[in-house]
C-alpha positions in Angstrom: -32.1 34.0 58.5 -32.3 36.0 55.3 -34.1 34.5 52.3 -32.4 35.9 49.2 -34.4 35.8 46.0 -31.6 35.7 43.5 -30.5 35.1 40.0 -27.0 35.4 38.5 -27.0 39.0 37.4 -24.8 41.9 38.6 -27.5 43.1 40.9 -27.8 39.7 42.4 -24.1 39.4 43.0 -24.1 42.6 45.0 -26.1 40.9 47.8 -24.3 37.6 47.9 -21.0 39.6 48.1 -22.4 41.4 51.2 -23.8 38.3 52.8 -20.5 36.4 52.3 -18.5 39.3 53.7 -20.6 39.4 56.9 -21.4 35.8 57.5 -25.1 36.5 57.9 -27.0 33.2 57.6 -29.0 33.2 54.3 -30.8 30.9 52.0 -30.9 31.4 48.2 -34.3 31.2 46.6 -33.5 31.0 42.8 -35.7 33.1 40.5 -34.9 32.0 37.0 -35.6 35.2 35.1 -35.1 33.5 31.7 -38.1 31.3 32.5 -40.3 34.1 33.7 -40.3 33.1 37.4 -40.0 36.8 38.3 -43.7 37.3 37.3 -45.1 34.7 39.7 -47.6 36.3 42.2 -45.6 35.0 45.2 -42.5 36.8 44.0 -44.4 40.0 43.0 -45.7 40.1 46.6 -42.1 40.7 47.7 -40.7 42.5 44.6 -43.5 44.5 42.9 -41.0 45.7 40.2 -40.6 42.1 39.1 -36.8 42.3 39.3 -34.2 40.4 41.4 -32.8 40.6 44.0 -35.2 40.8 46.9 -34.9 39.6 50.4 -37.0 38.6 53.3 -35.4 39.2 56.7 -37.0 36.7 59.1 -35.2 38.2 62.1 -35.4 42.0 61.8 -33.8 44.1 64.4 -37.1 45.3 65.9 -38.1 41.7 66.7 -41.3 42.0 64.7 -42.7 40.3 61.6 -40.4 39.5 58.7 -39.4 42.4 56.5 -39.2 42.1 52.7 -37.3 44.5 50.5 -36.6 44.9 46.8 -34.0 47.0 44.9 -30.4 46.1 45.4 -29.3 49.5 46.7 -32.0 49.5 49.4 -31.1 46.0 50.4 -27.4 46.8 50.8 -28.3 49.8 52.9 -30.7 47.8 55.0 -28.2 45.0 55.6 -25.4 47.4 56.3 -27.5 49.1 59.0 -28.6 45.7 60.3 -25.0 44.5 60.8 -23.3 47.7 61.5 -20.8 46.9 58.7 -19.6 48.4 55.4 -21.3 51.8 56.1 -19.7 54.4 58.4 -21.8 55.8 61.2 -20.2 59.2 61.2 -22.0 61.9 59.1 -19.3 62.5 56.6 -18.2 58.9 56.1 -21.8 57.8 55.6 -22.5 60.6 53.1 -19.4 59.5 51.1 -20.6 55.9 50.8 -24.2 56.8 50.0 -23.4 59.2 47.2 -21.3 56.5 45.5 -23.9 53.8 46.1 -26.6 56.0 44.5 -24.2 56.9 41.7 -24.0 53.2 40.9 -27.7 52.7 41.1 -28.5 55.7 38.9 -25.6 55.7 36.5 -23.2 52.8 36.2 -25.7 50.0 36.4 -28.4 51.4 34.0 -25.8 52.7 31.5 -23.8 49.5 31.5 -27.0 47.5 31.2 -28.0 49.5 28.1 -24.5 49.1 26.6 -24.7 45.4 27.0 -28.1 45.2 25.5 -27.3 47.2 22.4 -24.0 45.5 21.9 -25.1 41.9 22.5 -28.9 41.4 22.7 -30.5 43.8 20.2 -32.0 41.8 17.3 -30.1 44.0 14.8 -27.1 46.4 15.3 -28.2 50.0 16.0 -25.0 52.1 15.7 -26.4 55.1 17.5 -27.4 53.0 20.6 -24.1 51.1 20.6 -22.0 54.3 20.4 -24.2 56.3 22.9 -24.0 53.8 25.7 -20.5 52.5 25.1 -19.2 56.1 25.3 -21.3 56.8 28.5 -19.9 53.7 30.2 -16.4 54.8 29.2 -17.1 58.1 30.8 -18.3 56.4 34.0 -15.2 54.2 34.1 -13.2 57.4 33.8 -15.1 58.9 36.8 -14.3 55.8 38.9 -10.7 55.8 37.7 -10.2 59.4 38.8 -11.9 58.8 42.1 -9.7 55.8 42.8 -6.4 57.6 42.0 -5.8 58.6 45.6 -7.8 56.1 47.6 -8.1 52.3 47.9 -11.8 52.1 47.6 -14.6 54.4 46.4 -15.4 55.9 49.8 -12.2 55.2 51.7 -12.7 51.8 53.4 -14.3 48.9 51.6 -18.1 49.5 51.6 -21.4 48.8 50.1 -20.6 51.3 47.4 -17.8 49.0 46.2 -20.0 45.9 46.4 -22.6 47.7 44.3 -20.2 48.7 41.6 -17.9 45.7 41.3 -20.4 43.3 39.6 -21.1 45.9 36.9 -17.3 46.1 36.1 -16.9 42.3 35.8 -18.4 42.2 32.3 -16.3 45.1 31.1 -15.5 43.5 27.7 -19.2 43.2 27.0 -19.5 46.9 27.6 -16.7 47.6 25.1 -14.2 48.6 27.7 -10.5 47.8 28.3 -9.4 48.0 32.0 -5.9 48.7 30.9 -7.1 52.2 30.0 -8.1 52.7 33.6 -5.2 51.7 35.8 -6.7 52.9 39.2 -10.0 51.2 38.4 -8.1 48.0 37.4 -6.2 48.0 40.7 -9.5 48.4 42.6 -11.1 45.6 40.5 -8.3 43.1 41.1 -8.3 43.9 44.9 -12.0 43.1 45.2 -11.8 40.1 42.9 -9.1 38.7 45.3 -11.3 38.9 48.4 -12.4 35.5 49.6 -16.0 36.6 50.1 -16.1 37.7 46.4 -14.9 34.3 45.3 -17.5 32.6 47.5 -20.2 34.8 46.1 -19.4 34.0 42.5 -19.0 30.3 43.3 -22.6 30.5 44.5 -23.6 31.8 41.1 -22.1 28.9 39.3 -24.0 26.5 41.6 -27.3 28.2 41.1 -27.0 28.7 37.4 -24.3 26.6 35.6 -25.2 28.4 32.4 -24.3 31.9 33.7 -22.4 33.9 31.2 -23.5 31.8 28.2 -25.6 33.2 25.4 -29.3 33.3 26.1 -31.9 31.7 23.8 -34.4 33.6 21.7 -37.1 32.3 24.0 -35.3 33.8 27.0 -35.0 37.1 25.1 -38.7 37.2 24.6 -39.2 36.8 28.3 -36.6 39.3 29.4 -37.1 42.1 26.9 -40.1 44.2 25.7 -42.1 43.8 28.9 -45.2 45.9 29.4 -47.6 46.6 32.3 -49.3 43.3 31.6 -46.6 41.3 33.4 -47.5 42.8 36.8 -51.3 42.7 36.6 
């Protein structure tokens, strides 16, 4: 059994997508980040970076004590190795998947997150920030579009690299992008959206947080933004 510490963010969706694809038994433990539940000591013991998602695998492959992990990319890699799915075992195939997984972790996710912040959540418009990150997300969409011009998925077969990237494309309008400008990316996006496991994963999100996608309150903004080291002491 996997305990998934989860909230309805792109990084959270990555893990439910994987779990729904593989059928691994799991239990969602909601962590309402708008209410500050990510700062509770019991969660910080599992996720010292006070970010979701995190997991506790109660049945690790070595038969030992439960294993806890934080960071969505590390979780995807761990679960792929645990199940033997969505990550090739051959040297070259594995390298292809891992480089695109890390590309998402280091580029697409952080840049899209900043674009969304400056476009939607900043208390006042900052033109430089909006332009800087909207353009960078546009560049990254272009990288994906070119990559997908001659293959169905980012690393050939459907993999954890695609699961990592898809949730960050879902809010493309918030990032100031138009999928019609990226036909290969749009084809990839629609193919993943149509997968039954993707639909189940996003249905879980609606169950856990019926307000997902709605504007957040000023109080929630205070909790989410402007954190310092004091929140993890």
